[in-house]
C-alpha positions as CSV (number, residue, x, y, z in Angstrom):
1,X,110.9,227.8,79.0
2,X,108.3,229.9,80.8
3,X,108.4,230.0,84.6
4,X,106.4,231.7,87.2
5,X,108.4,234.0,89.5
6,X,107.3,235.5,92.8
7,X,109.3,238.7,93.3
8,X,110.0,240.3,96.7
9,X,111.4,243.8,96.4
10,X,113.3,245.9,99.0
11,X,115.0,242.8,100.4
12,X,118.2,243.0,102.4
13,X,120.0,240.7,100.0
14,X,119.4,238.9,96.7
15,X,118.2,235.4,96.9
16,X,116.6,232.7,94.7
17,X,114.6,229.7,96.0
18,X,112.7,227.0,94.2
19,X,109.1,226.6,95.4
20,X,107.6,223.7,93.5
21,X,107.9,224.5,89.9
22,X,108.2,228.3,90.6
23,X,110.9,230.6,91.7
24,X,110.8,233.0,94.6
25,X,113.3,235.8,94.0
26,X,114.3,238.5,96.5
27,X,115.9,241.6,95.1
28,X,117.0,244.8,96.7
29,X,115.5,247.4,94.4
30,X,112.3,249.3,94.9
31,X,109.4,248.6,92.5
32,X,109.6,252.1,90.9
33,X,110.5,253.2,87.3
34,X,111.3,249.7,86.2
35,X,114.2,249.4,88.6
36,X,113.0,246.1,90.2
37,X,112.3,244.5,86.8
38,X,115.8,245.5,85.6
39,X,117.4,244.1,88.7
40,X,115.3,240.9,88.4
41,X,116.4,240.4,84.8
42,X,120.1,241.1,85.6
43,X,120.0,238.7,88.6
44,X,118.3,235.9,86.6
45,X,120.8,236.4,83.8
46,X,123.7,236.0,86.2
47,X,122.1,233.1,88.0
48,X,121.3,231.1,84.8
49,X,124.5,232.1,82.9
50,X,122.5,233.7,80.0
51,X,122.4,237.2,78.4
52,X,120.0,239.7,79.8
53,X,118.5,240.1,76.3
54,X,117.5,236.5,76.3
55,X,115.2,236.9,79.4
56,X,111.7,238.4,78.8
57,X,108.9,239.3,81.2
58,X,105.9,237.7,79.4
59,X,103.3,238.7,81.9
60,X,103.0,240.7,85.1
61,X,105.5,243.5,84.5
62,X,103.7,245.6,87.2
63,X,102.9,242.6,89.5
64,X,104.8,240.6,92.1
65,X,104.0,237.4,90.2
66,X,105.5,237.3,86.8
67,X,105.8,234.9,83.9
68,X,109.4,234.9,82.7
69,X,110.8,233.4,79.5
70,X,114.2,231.8,79.9
71,X,116.3,230.4,77.0
72,X,116.6,227.0,78.9
73,X,114.9,223.7,78.8
74,X,113.6,222.1,81.9
75,X,116.6,219.9,82.4
76,X,119.0,222.8,82.3
77,X,116.8,224.9,84.6
78,X,116.7,222.1,87.2
79,X,120.5,221.5,87.0
80,X,121.3,225.2,87.6
81,X,118.8,225.5,90.4
82,X,119.8,222.3,92.1
83,X,123.4,223.1,91.9
84,X,122.8,226.5,93.5
85,X,120.7,224.9,96.3
86,X,123.4,222.4,97.0
87,X,121.2,219.4,95.9
């Protein structure tokens, strides 16, 4: 599954929110030397219970808006996000 992710760097704490079909992800790293992308992949892997190697940045590696490939179908994606959001 490919999802669009809006990444906010230098946040005080990590957070994931669903906005429509897209995710808004806050991470604490600075966007320098790939640190933010590495933290994003690590955070998404922990959140969705998948291996880091299964998550790929398809487009936008140097941008705030990225297309991310996750090894989930839409049903699994919704279940994990809804559970985390308390829905």
